[in-house]
N, CA, C and O of each residue as an XYZ file, in Angstrom:
780
protein
N      17.584    102.818     19.987
C      16.518    103.142     21.003
C      15.609    101.969     21.022
O      15.136    101.593     22.095
N      15.311    101.313     19.811
C      14.484    100.060     19.894
C      15.085     98.978     20.700
O      14.431     98.250     21.447
N      16.522     98.897     20.490
C      17.232     97.970     21.290
C      16.947     98.037     22.686
O      16.581     97.047     23.320
N      17.122     99.333     23.261
C      16.988     99.530     24.766
C      15.678     99.189     25.038
O      15.560     98.446     26.012
N      14.603     99.520     24.446
C      13.269     99.226     24.814
C      13.147     97.611     24.960
O      12.699     97.058     25.964
N      13.563     97.023     23.934
C      13.528     95.584     23.703
C      14.309     94.954     25.020
O      13.837     94.045     25.704
N      15.390     95.495     25.221
C      16.310     94.882     26.217
C      15.611     95.159     27.675
O      15.590     94.290     28.547
N      15.053     96.433     27.840
C      14.379     96.730     29.046
C      13.181     95.789     29.237
O      12.941     95.348     30.361
N      12.461     95.483     28.238
C      11.241     94.706     28.310
C      11.644     93.270     28.696
O      10.939     92.602     29.452
N      12.876     92.771     28.123
C      13.252     91.516     28.378
C      13.803     91.370     29.886
O      13.693     90.297     30.479
N      14.339     92.384     30.418
C      14.613     92.378     31.921
C      13.553     92.395     32.747
O      13.588     91.711     33.770
N      12.481     93.151     32.447
C      11.357     93.299     33.250
C      10.616     91.793     33.164
O      10.257     91.319     34.242
N      10.406     91.140     32.140
C      10.037     89.873     31.943
C      10.811     88.832     32.822
O      10.179     88.034     33.514
N      12.049     88.840     32.797
C      12.912     87.896     33.503
C      12.727     88.174     34.970
O      12.467     87.224     35.708
N      12.840     89.409     35.468
C      12.579     89.838     36.838
C      11.223     89.258     37.248
O      11.171     88.502     38.218
N      10.140     89.572     36.565
C       8.811     88.962     36.960
C       8.761     87.552     36.997
O       8.165     86.980     37.909
N       9.369     86.899     36.029
C       9.521     85.351     36.023
C      10.166     84.748     37.234
O       9.753     83.714     37.759
N      11.262     85.482     37.682
C      12.079     85.091     38.724
C      11.295     85.319     39.984
O      11.344     84.450     40.855
N      10.562     86.419     40.170
C       9.724     86.722     41.192
C       8.657     85.826     41.422
O       8.400     85.458     42.568
N       7.953     85.403     40.360
C       6.890     84.410     40.405
C       7.330     83.086     40.907
O       6.665     82.412     41.694
N       8.669     82.684     40.336
C       9.121     81.379     40.620
C       9.479     81.300     42.056
O       9.219     80.292     42.714
N      10.138     82.461     42.618
C      10.419     82.528     44.132
C       9.154     82.560     44.962
O       9.296     82.328     46.163
N       8.066     82.785     44.555
C       6.927     82.831     45.325
C       6.108     81.678     45.314
O       5.028     81.683     45.906
N       6.598     80.509     44.581
C       5.949     79.337     44.633
C       5.449     78.894     46.013
O       6.158     79.060     47.005
N       4.297     78.361     46.083
C       3.965     77.898     47.590
C       4.101     76.524     47.744
O       4.148     75.799     46.751
N       4.179     76.026     49.016
C       4.369     74.595     49.260
C       2.853     73.916     48.949
O       1.761     74.441     49.165
N       3.096     72.746     48.446
C       1.957     72.029     48.160
C       1.173     71.338     49.314
O       1.059     70.112     49.329
N       0.634     72.128     50.280
C       0.056     71.813     51.487
C      -1.148     70.763     51.192
O      -1.222     69.659     51.731
N      -2.003     71.237     50.330
C      -3.169     70.424     50.051
C      -2.942     68.977     49.617
O      -3.622     67.994     49.911
N      -1.720     69.058     48.768
C      -1.374     67.613     48.208
C      -0.772     66.785     49.537
O      -1.035     65.603     49.763
N       0.081     67.625     50.368
C       0.616     66.903     51.543
C      -0.516     66.243     52.415
O      -0.512     65.076     52.805
N      -1.528     67.228     52.665
C      -2.634     66.718     53.625
C      -3.290     65.548     52.992
O      -3.562     64.597     53.725
N      -3.599     65.484     51.651
C      -4.285     64.450     50.890
C      -3.357     63.214     50.894
O      -3.914     62.116     50.900
N      -2.040     63.264     50.892
C      -1.233     62.098     50.932
C      -1.398     61.571     52.467
O      -1.696     60.392     52.658
N      -1.203     62.445     53.531
C      -1.301     61.967     54.838
C      -2.586     61.280     55.271
O      -2.588     60.340     56.066
N      -3.691     61.796     54.707
C      -5.080     61.210     54.948
C      -5.049     59.997     54.216
O      -5.596     59.033     54.752
N      -4.555     59.848     53.167
C      -4.536     58.449     52.381
C      -3.733     57.429     53.115
O      -4.050     56.239     53.110
N      -2.639     57.921     53.780
C      -1.761     57.070     54.591
C      -2.533     56.609     55.875
O      -2.436     55.450     56.278
N      -3.238     57.474     56.451
C      -4.066     57.144     57.616
C      -5.051     56.089     57.205
O      -5.145     55.005     57.780
N      -5.759     56.451     56.209
C      -6.860     55.402     55.828
C      -6.270     54.016     55.306
O      -6.899     52.971     55.473
N      -5.097     54.053     54.699
C      -4.466     52.714     54.449
C      -4.245     51.949     55.755
O      -4.712     50.825     55.937
N      -3.479     52.638     56.695
C      -3.209     52.035     58.086
C      -4.329     51.668     58.723
O      -4.258     50.618     59.361
N      -5.460     52.319     58.720
C      -6.779     51.970     59.452
C      -7.441     50.751     58.650
O      -8.137     49.906     59.212
N      -7.177     50.746     57.389
C      -7.775     49.422     56.730
C      -7.073     48.171     56.935
O      -7.594     47.086     56.677
N      -5.794     48.314     57.436
C      -5.072     47.048     57.793
C      -3.814     46.777     56.970
O      -3.158     45.736     57.017
N      -3.556     47.874     56.191
C      -2.352     47.673     55.185
C      -1.096     47.226     55.726
O      -0.356     46.533     55.028
N      -0.716     47.615     57.131
C       0.298     47.144     57.854
C       0.518     45.767     57.813
O       1.635     45.294     57.607
N      -0.569     45.041     58.013
C      -0.710     43.534     58.154
C      -0.933     42.830     56.820
O      -0.294     41.815     56.542
N      -1.817     43.348     56.007
C      -2.306     42.743     54.852
C      -1.809     43.215     53.555
O      -2.015     42.559     52.534
N      -1.207     44.247     53.550
C      -0.495     45.069     52.293
C       0.759     45.731     52.656
O       1.000     46.882     52.291
N       1.594     45.007     53.393
C       2.830     45.640     53.965
C       3.736     46.213     52.907
O       4.323     47.289     53.015
N       3.798     45.381     51.851
C       4.765     45.724     50.669
C       4.322     47.066     50.120
O       5.095     48.020     50.036
N       3.009     47.107     49.738
C       2.412     48.226     49.068
C       2.598     49.479     49.904
O       2.868     50.588     49.442
N       2.423     49.178     51.206
C       2.414     50.413     52.262
C       3.852     50.820     52.330
O       4.117     52.018     52.233
N       4.770     49.973     52.483
C       6.304     50.423     52.537
C       6.566     51.269     51.213
O       7.194     52.323     51.306
N       6.136     50.862     50.095
C       6.366     51.542     48.800
C       5.898     52.983     48.961
O       6.585     53.960     48.662
N       4.696     53.022     49.451
C       4.022     54.272     49.601
C       4.767     55.228     50.489
O       4.924     56.423     50.239
N       5.146     54.687     51.394
C       6.000     55.411     52.446
C       7.189     56.035     51.966
O       7.531     57.170     52.299
N       7.848     55.262     51.149
C       9.082     55.562     50.477
C       8.767     56.791     49.589
O       9.551     57.741     49.590
N       7.736     56.804     48.892
C       7.393     58.010     48.034
C       7.144     59.211     48.822
O       7.545     60.328     48.495
N       6.452     58.939     49.897
C       6.182     59.931     50.856
C       7.312     60.673     51.396
O       7.333     61.900     51.496
N       8.383     59.774     51.789
C       9.617     60.350     52.244
C      10.237     61.057     51.193
O      10.814     62.094     51.520
N      10.250     60.689     49.844
C      10.819     61.498     48.801
C      10.118     62.822     48.603
O      10.747     63.823     48.261
N       8.780     62.828     48.825
C       8.096     64.144     48.893
C       8.566     65.080     50.049
O       8.617     66.301     49.901
N       8.869     64.519     51.076
C       9.222     65.340     52.201
C      10.660     65.977     51.918
O      10.971     67.134     52.198
N      11.407     65.111     51.370
C      12.711     65.584     50.901
C      12.704     66.627     50.039
O      13.498     67.556     50.180
N      11.797     66.588     49.040
C      11.669     67.669     48.128
C      11.160     68.892     48.748
O      11.617     69.979     48.392
N      10.296     68.812     49.601
C       9.827     70.033     50.378
C      10.906     70.718     51.112
O      10.962     71.947     51.150
N      11.850     69.878     51.754
C      13.004     70.465     52.529
C      13.819     71.239     51.595
O      14.404     72.251     51.979
N      13.894     70.811     50.358
C      14.780     71.431     49.284
C      13.923     72.605     48.655
O      14.447     73.298     47.783
N      12.770     72.828     49.018
C      11.891     73.839     48.402
C      11.680     73.550     46.978
O      11.559     74.506     46.212
N      11.622     72.382     46.543
C      11.444     71.886     45.168
C       9.896     71.723     45.084
O       9.506     70.565     44.929
N       8.968     72.690     45.161
C       7.658     72.467     45.435
C       6.892     71.797     44.239
O       5.930     71.065     44.473
N       7.303     72.039     42.997
C       6.694     71.411     41.972
C       7.014     69.911     42.016
O       6.075     69.145     41.795
N       8.161     69.426     42.262
C       8.492     67.997     42.324
C       7.765     67.556     43.530
O       7.158     66.490     43.429
N       7.719     68.177     44.633
C       7.145     67.753     45.920
C       5.569     67.581     45.775
O       4.979     66.691     46.387
N       4.966     68.410     44.998
C       3.479     68.305     44.700
C       3.262     67.000     43.888
O       2.271     66.302     44.105
N       4.190     66.669     42.951
C       3.946     65.467     42.130
C       4.185     64.205     43.067
O       3.520     63.169     43.037
N       5.133     64.451     43.807
C       5.560     63.157     44.656
C       4.391     63.019     45.803
O       4.098     61.881     46.169
N       3.756     64.080     46.344
C       2.609     63.902     47.153
C       1.511     63.207     46.511
O       0.903     62.291     47.064
N       1.223     63.689     45.208
C       0.232     63.149     44.411
C       0.498     61.530     44.123
O      -0.416     60.709     44.205
N       1.717     61.216     43.814
C       2.091     59.713     43.780
C       1.920     59.103     44.920
O       1.321     58.031     44.830
N       2.306     59.488     46.158
C       2.218     58.972     47.357
C       0.805     58.715     47.742
O       0.499     57.617     48.207
N      -0.023     59.602     47.588
C      -1.480     59.501     47.705
C      -2.184     58.339     46.930
O      -3.012     57.600     47.463
N      -1.778     58.237     45.607
C      -2.224     57.167     44.912
C      -1.764     55.841     45.375
O      -2.506     54.866     45.490
N      -0.364     55.862     45.660
C       0.241     54.528     46.259
C      -0.425     54.127     47.556
O      -0.666     52.931     47.720
N      -0.769     55.061     48.560
C      -1.507     54.724     49.618
C      -2.827     54.151     49.350
O      -3.252     53.240     50.059
N      -3.455     54.590     48.442
C      -4.888     54.348     48.004
C      -4.781     52.722     47.361
O      -5.678     51.902     47.554
N      -3.642     52.443     46.643
C      -3.421     51.256     46.188
C      -3.151     50.143     47.328
O      -3.513     48.971     47.227
N      -2.464     50.691     48.419
C      -2.165     49.801     49.443
C      -3.551     49.541     50.307
O      -3.787     48.477     50.878
N      -4.305     50.530     50.309
C      -5.608     50.250     51.009
C      -6.636     49.205     50.249
O      -7.363     48.369     50.786
N      -6.501     49.465     48.988
C      -7.281     48.417     48.047
C      -6.729     47.088     48.119
O      -7.446     46.102     47.951
N      -5.472     47.002     48.364
C      -4.786     45.643     48.473
C      -5.146     44.791     49.615
O      -4.983     43.570     49.630
N      -5.718     45.598     50.714
C      -5.956     44.976     52.049
C      -6.864     43.791     51.823
O      -6.628     42.696     52.334
N      -7.917     44.031     51.039
C      -9.073     43.044     50.923
C      -8.328     41.583     50.294
O      -8.592     40.453     50.705
N      -7.479     41.868     49.354
C      -6.894     40.595     48.785
C      -5.939     39.877     49.606
O      -5.777     38.658     49.550
N      -5.258     40.736     50.435
C      -4.373     40.308     51.535
C      -5.190     39.515     52.532
O      -4.807     38.394     52.864
N      -6.264     40.027     53.011
C      -6.952     39.433     53.987
C      -7.643     37.908     53.429
O      -7.719     36.880     54.102
N      -8.051     38.073     52.188
C      -8.587     36.774     51.602
C      -7.430     35.687     51.506
O      -7.637     34.509     51.796
N      -6.330     36.115     51.125
C      -5.059     35.207     51.025
C      -4.779     34.632     52.466
O      -4.639     33.421     52.639
N      -4.710     35.460     53.396
C      -4.418     34.977     54.834
C      -5.457     34.156     55.267
O      -5.136     33.177     55.941
N      -6.748     34.364     55.001
C      -7.832     33.641     55.392
C      -7.734     32.202     54.753
O      -7.987     31.176     55.384
N      -7.390     32.232     53.598
C      -7.363     30.940     52.881
C      -6.062     30.123     53.434
O      -6.069     28.908     53.630
N      -4.945     30.983     53.656
C      -3.767     30.154     54.360
C      -4.092     29.630     55.660
O      -3.750     28.487     55.960
N      -4.776     30.435     56.523
C      -5.294     29.970     57.844
C      -6.366     28.808     57.803
O      -6.343     27.925     58.660
N      -7.199     28.823     56.906
C      -8.154     27.675     56.616
C      -7.471     26.354     56.335
O      -7.747     25.290     56.889
N      -6.467     26.565     55.327
C      -5.643     25.334     55.069
C      -4.797     24.806     56.271
O      -4.610     23.598     56.422
N      -4.304     25.721     57.101
C      -3.526     25.387     58.355
C      -4.571     24.677     59.263
O      -4.214     23.651     59.842
N      -5.753     25.116     59.419
C      -6.622     24.638     60.446
C      -7.018     23.196     59.876
O      -7.129     22.282     60.693
N      -7.233     22.945     58.532
C      -7.468     21.506     57.878
C      -6.335     20.692     58.199
O      -6.541     19.501     58.430
N      -5.253     21.115     58.246
C      -4.051     20.143     58.540
C      -3.952     20.010     59.935
O      -3.526     18.942     60.375
N      -4.297     20.986     60.769
C      -4.341     20.754     62.362
C      -5.317     19.616     62.582
O      -4.974     18.613     63.208
N      -6.572     19.768     62.053
C      -7.546     18.851     62.383
C      -7.058     17.417     62.060
O      -7.260     16.462     62.810
N      -6.369     17.346     60.826
C      -6.210     15.986     60.331
C      -5.039     15.394     61.301
O      -5.042     14.230     61.701
N      -4.143     16.254     61.588
C      -3.035     15.844     62.600
C      -3.603     15.634     63.942
O      -2.996     14.879     64.703
N      -4.614     16.165     64.305
C      -5.127     15.837     65.635
C      -5.918     14.439     65.638
O      -5.841     13.688     66.610
N      -6.679     14.130     64.506
C      -7.167     12.818     64.517
C      -6.094     11.674     64.464
O      -6.274     10.599     65.035
N      -4.970     11.973     63.744
C      -4.001     11.081     63.805
C      -3.412     10.954     65.280
O      -3.080      9.878     65.779
N      -3.336     12.031     65.830
C      -2.656     11.982     67.225
C      -3.580     11.242     68.231
O      -3.072     10.515     69.084
N      -4.949     11.413     68.150
C      -5.881     10.715     68.955
C      -5.769      9.117     68.694
O      -5.805      8.291     69.606
N      -5.636      8.821     67.407
C      -5.412      7.440     67.081
C      -4.209      6.908     67.654
O      -4.197      5.750     68.073
N      -3.138      7.689     67.716
C      -1.735      7.324     68.322
C      -1.893      7.195     69.852
O      -1.121      6.484     70.495
N      -2.795      7.815     70.373
C      -2.970      7.900     71.843
C      -3.631      6.622     72.378
O      -3.349      6.203     73.501
N      -4.527      5.992     71.560
C      -5.251      4.918     72.004
C      -4.393      3.760     72.432
O      -4.657      3.216     73.504
N      -3.359      3.320     71.675
C      -2.581      2.043     72.148
C      -1.661      2.476     73.371
O      -1.203      1.583     74.083
N      -1.389      3.722     73.630
C      -0.453      3.927     74.628
C      -1.166      4.497     75.906
O      -0.532      4.930     76.868
N      -2.567      4.463     75.835
C      -3.345      5.125     76.920
C      -2.869      4.632     78.276
O      -2.670      5.419     79.201
N      -2.687      3.308     78.384
C      -2.410      2.857     79.717
C      -0.991      3.229     80.226
O      -0.663      3.229     81.413
N      -0.255      3.520     79.258
C       1.163      3.907     79.715
C       1.388      5.398     80.157
O       2.401      5.798     80.732
N       0.327      6.147     79.816
C       0.303      7.550     80.177
C       0.702      7.793     81.692
O       1.658      8.494     82.026
N      -0.056      7.197     82.481
C      -0.072      7.222     83.889
C      -0.115      8.845     84.414
O      -1.136      9.533     84.399
N       0.990      9.219     84.800
C       1.138     10.584     85.474
C       0.880     11.793     84.358
O       0.568     12.941     84.676
N       1.051     11.371     83.120
C       0.691     12.259     82.035
C      -0.827     12.583     81.612
O      -1.271     13.532     80.966
N      -1.445     11.527     82.167
C      -2.899     11.491     81.721
C      -3.747     12.707     81.898
O      -4.645     13.026     81.119
N      -3.343     13.493     83.177
C      -4.016     14.732     83.545
C      -3.458     15.657     82.510
O      -4.273     16.376     81.933
N      -2.308     15.741     82.215
C      -1.630     16.783     81.167
C      -2.361     16.608     79.879
O      -2.856     17.554     79.266
N      -2.416     15.271     79.460
C      -3.076     14.989     78.067
C      -4.572     15.464     78.244
O      -4.965     16.123     77.282
N      -5.419     15.298     79.167
C      -6.745     15.724     79.327
C      -6.829     17.177     79.117
O      -7.670     17.653     78.355
N      -5.932     17.943     79.808
C      -5.945     19.258     79.890
C      -5.571     19.955     78.396
O      -6.087     20.994     77.984
N      -4.775     19.326     77.831
C      -4.261     19.636     76.431
C      -5.315     19.256     75.383
O      -5.444     19.964     74.384
N      -6.003     18.268     75.553
C      -7.191     17.846     74.717
C      -8.222     19.116     74.847
O      -8.634     19.695     73.842
N      -8.555     19.449     76.015
C      -9.524     20.537     76.153
C      -8.961     21.941     75.715
O      -9.739     22.757     75.222
N      -7.657     22.237     75.877
C      -6.988     23.395     75.340
C      -7.026     23.362     73.773
O      -7.292     24.358     73.100
N      -6.761     22.237     73.298
C      -6.824     22.118     71.801
C      -8.114     22.196     71.219
O      -8.249     22.621     70.072
N      -9.056     21.832     71.893
C     -10.467     21.953     71.331
C     -10.956     23.216     71.371
O     -11.644     23.663     70.453
N     -10.652     23.887     72.413
C     -11.222     25.351     72.800
C     -10.348     26.210     71.730
O     -10.934     27.046     71.042
N      -9.110     26.030     71.605
C      -8.161     26.783     70.752
C      -8.594     26.578     69.273
O      -8.615     27.560     68.532
N      -8.920     25.424     68.835
C      -9.470     25.370     67.434
C     -10.739     26.067     67.228
O     -10.939     26.732     66.212
N     -11.482     25.953     68.030
C     -12.819     26.694     67.899
C     -12.496     28.256     67.928
O     -13.115     28.983     67.151
N     -11.607     28.764     68.742
C     -11.207     30.183     68.655
C     -10.593     30.581     67.273
O     -10.933     31.611     66.692
N      -9.685     29.721     66.793
C      -9.068     29.968     65.559
C     -10.191     30.002     64.359
O     -10.205     30.852     63.469
N     -11.025     29.042     64.480
C     -12.098     29.013     63.385
C     -12.967     30.188     63.449
O     -13.449     30.539     62.372
N     -13.261     30.858     64.473
C     -14.061     31.953     64.796
C     -13.298     33.246     64.366
O     -13.860     34.227     63.879
N     -11.885     33.135     64.613
C     -11.090     34.349     64.497
C     -10.604     34.563     63.016
O     -10.161     35.649     62.643
N     -10.704     33.527     62.240
C     -10.293     33.540     60.800
C     -11.153     34.618     60.059
O     -10.630     35.390     59.255
N     -12.396     34.644     60.335
C     -13.237     35.600     59.606
C     -12.990     37.084     60.156
O     -13.038     38.079     59.434
N     -12.724     37.102     61.519
C     -12.501     38.482     61.982
C     -11.057     38.970     61.609
O     -10.978     40.103     61.134
N     -10.054     38.336     61.751
C      -8.662     38.770     61.452
C      -7.781     37.494     61.233
O      -7.270     36.886     62.173
N      -7.652     37.158     59.998
C      -6.931     35.903     59.833
C      -5.380     35.979     60.186
O      -4.707     34.964     60.370
N      -4.891     37.226     60.261
C      -3.420     37.277     60.732
C      -3.321     36.946     62.144
O      -2.296     36.410     62.565
N      -4.298     37.218     62.911
C      -4.213     36.923     64.372
C      -4.217     35.547     64.617
O      -3.566     35.070     65.546
N      -5.021     34.747     63.722
C      -5.167     33.380     63.865
C      -3.870     32.464     63.793
O      -3.773     31.329     64.258
N      -2.894     33.185     63.114
C      -1.550     32.522     62.740
C      -0.950     32.002     64.074
O      -0.583     30.833     64.191
N      -0.865     32.906     65.069
C      -0.212     32.634     66.301
C      -0.735     31.537     66.988
O      -0.009     30.637     67.411
N      -2.131     31.554     67.148
C      -2.822     30.388     67.768
C      -2.740     29.043     67.079
O      -2.793     27.995     67.723
N      -2.618     29.081     65.846
C      -2.432     27.889     64.985
C      -1.018     27.443     65.310
O      -0.884     26.228     65.458
N       0.058     28.201     65.448
C       1.239     27.800     65.850
C       1.230     27.079     67.393
O       1.859     26.062     67.688
N       0.467     27.769     68.186
C       0.371     27.376     69.580
C      -0.214     25.935     69.622
O       0.225     25.068     70.377
N      -1.334     25.733     68.672
C      -1.948     24.424     68.481
C      -1.086     23.276     67.926
O      -1.249     22.095     68.232
N      -0.237     23.703     67.154
C       0.653     22.879     66.462
C       1.766     22.376     67.410
O       2.269     21.260     67.276
N       2.136     23.272     68.397
C       3.089     22.826     69.457
C       2.418     21.735     70.358
O       3.053     20.762     70.763
N       1.167     21.942     70.632
C       0.510     20.863     71.378
C       0.659     19.623     70.677
O       1.079     18.634     71.279
N       0.337     19.578     69.388
C       0.269     18.143     68.608
C       1.737     17.684     68.543
O       1.988     16.482     68.634
N       2.676     18.558     68.394
C       4.073     18.165     68.164
C       4.687     17.383     69.579
O       5.336     16.337     69.611
N       4.263     18.237     70.719
C       4.628     17.656     71.976
C       4.018     16.294     72.234
O       4.761     15.397     72.631
N       2.784     16.072     72.051
C       2.177     14.764     72.443
C       2.450     13.674     71.201
O       2.218     12.477     71.369
N       2.882     14.118     70.145
C       3.209     13.140     69.027
C       4.506     12.541     69.517
O       4.701     11.327     69.472
N       5.455     13.465     70.019
C       6.786     12.876     70.455
C       6.596     12.059     71.755
O       7.285     11.052     71.915
N       5.786     12.402     72.600
C       5.433     11.596     73.862
C       4.840     10.318     73.590
O       5.195      9.306     74.195
N       3.903     10.322     72.658
C       3.229      8.931     72.236
C       4.284      7.899     71.525
O       4.290      6.686     71.734
N       5.111      8.548     70.710
C       6.220      7.747     69.949
C       7.183      7.294     71.107
O       7.644      6.155     71.034
N       7.453      7.933     71.954
C       8.315      7.492     73.103
C       7.601      6.369     73.926
O       8.170      5.327     74.251
N       6.396      6.652     74.212
C       5.680      5.670     75.041
C       5.466      4.354     74.246
O       5.422      3.285     74.856
N       5.332      4.410     72.887
C       5.101      3.328     72.176
C       6.375      2.422     72.087
O       6.300      1.198     71.976
N       7.450      3.061     72.138
C       8.650      2.421     71.900
C       9.071      1.632     73.215
O       9.861      0.693     73.121
N       8.588      1.982     74.330
C       8.720      1.380     75.642
C       8.049      0.090     75.602
O       6.850      0.038     75.330
N       8.808     -1.079     75.882
C       7.991     -2.346     75.904
C       7.033     -2.473     77.054
O       7.266     -1.947     78.143
N       6.084     -3.093     76.833
C       5.099     -3.277     77.932
C       5.790     -4.234     79.041
O       6.489     -5.197     78.725
N       5.557     -3.914     80.172
C       5.994     -4.787     81.362
C       5.211     -6.140     81.229
O       3.988     -6.177     81.089
N       5.994     -7.217     81.283
C       5.358     -8.515     81.274
C       4.643     -8.767     82.675
O       5.103     -8.437     83.768
N       3.437     -9.411     82.440
C       2.645     -9.760     83.807
C       3.588    -10.614     84.631
O       4.422    -11.405     84.190
N       3.310    -10.315     85.965
C       4.076    -11.154     86.899
C       3.569    -12.607     86.816
O       2.367    -12.866     86.768
N       4.489    -13.496     86.801
C       4.069    -14.919     86.850
C       3.557    -15.447     88.194
O       4.049    -15.081     89.261
N       2.649    -16.235     88.107
C       2.235    -16.759     89.357
C       2.631    -18.117     89.557
O       2.701    -18.878     88.592
N       2.902    -18.502     90.746
C       3.406    -19.791     91.100
C       2.487    -20.665     91.401
O       2.805    -21.810     91.722
């Protein structure tokens, strides 16, 4: 008789345990928190300045979603918590990424300014040979000057955006450097001899 009661108690406990395990709820709060952390990281600029950290966090979030589909709620809850923490790390890394991009852009601007000074020096000896290119040179001087000003102002606001403009300015320098070298290689026409 004691065995029957013990056996019956064991069956009731097992049934209750299975019933409670079957009633586990999806971790909606953790999912919402992870989604909010992702939105905050993206809004902070993680796609541009902390892309590696953001991608890692997205992979963790994808794993949490897969656990949800499998109804592994305990694992999904932990994965959502991990994803939230990873998104927060990505958002925190944005400032360091911006500083690094600003330093890189500032270095590039310094190199551009130096290259421009050298280019202007190279322009002096061939100035008379420019002829029909004189107007183009004048226009590019103005474009470079304005572009450099824009880049310097843009570094503080968004250093990643300054990269494209820096590349554009470098193209102007490269174009005229090649043109001036070509013009310098052309011998000057001798003055006509008077009889």
